[in-house]
N, C-alpha and C positions, 0 to 999 in steps of 0.2 A: 672533556668536551664530547667524546664519542658516546659516553653514557647518557649525556643530556640529549643528544640527537636521537639515540635509540629509544629513550623514554618518550620523547615527543612523537616519534613515528608510531610507537605502539599505542600511545594515547589517541592519536588521530585515527588510527585503524579501528580502535574500539568505538570511537564516537561516530565515525562514518559507516563502519560495517562494510560487508562485502556486497557484491552484486550477484543476484541469483535469478534463475528462471522460476516460473511459478511452480514447477514440479520439484525444485530444490528447496523452496521456501519452508516446507514442513520440517526440514532437517535443521532449521535455524530459529525455531520458536524461542522467544525471549531475548532475541538478539536484535540489535539495530542493523538494518540493511536496506538495500534497494532491490526491489523485485520488478522484473520486466515481463510483459506479456501483451497480448492483443485483447482489446476490449471487445467482448462478445455480447454485451448487453448490460442493462442497468435498470434500476427501479427506484423511484422516489416514493417512499412510504410515508406520505404526508399525514395520514390519519393514525399512524403508529406513534407510540410514546417516543419522544426524542426526535421525531421526523427524520429518520435516517435515509440517506441515499446509498444504495448498494451498486457498485460497479463490478461486474464479473469479468475475470480474465481467463482466456484460453478454454472456452467452452460455455455453452449456454446453460443457465440455471435449469435444473439442479446439478448439472454435470460439469460445472466450472472447476478450475484448479485453484483459484485465489479470489479473494474479495477485497475491494477497497471500500471503506466505510467513511462517509461524510455525514456527521451529525447535523441536524437542522440549524443549530446555533452557528455553524461554520459554513453553511451552504452559500451565504452571501459572498464568500471568497471565490466561488466558482460560478460559471454561467451554464445552467442546465447540464451538469456533467453527465447525467444518464443518457443524454442525446449527443452532446458535442464530442465526446471521446469515442463513440461507437465506431468500431472497425479500425481504430488507430492502435499502433503499438505505443505503449506508455511504460514509464518506469515510475515507481512510487517508493518514497523513502520514509522510513519510520521504524517503529518497533513491531516486529512480526509476532503476532499473537495467534492463538488457536481458538476458534469459536465453532462449536458443534462439529469438531473433527476437521475443520478446514482452515488453512492459514489466511490471515487478513492483516491489513494495516489500516488504522484509523488516521485520517488526515484532517488537519485543521486549516492549513494554508495551501494556496495553489502552488507555492514553491516546492511542496513535497511531491507534486505530480507533474511530470514532464513527458 
């Protein structure tokens, strides 16, 4: 029974991941986790392929520490996120990836962002 409980705990830890600051995120590339920081700006690139929205945490572009990416096909799950989250402390959950030397998480659902 103890083995089953331990296995379940390890599995849940892997699925949920840890919680990190934006400066810690780059040490967890390829892992699932939650990254928290203050939204310092955002941009909806509606004329760019895929129509991404970029939300920058802990520093204004190009000096930010972390990026949240919402692709155009998922934008309907959020309400003007580049404006509505500005100045707020948020936590985003997903797979931490590296893009052009900066950690990011792509989100599809508003439940990933709180």
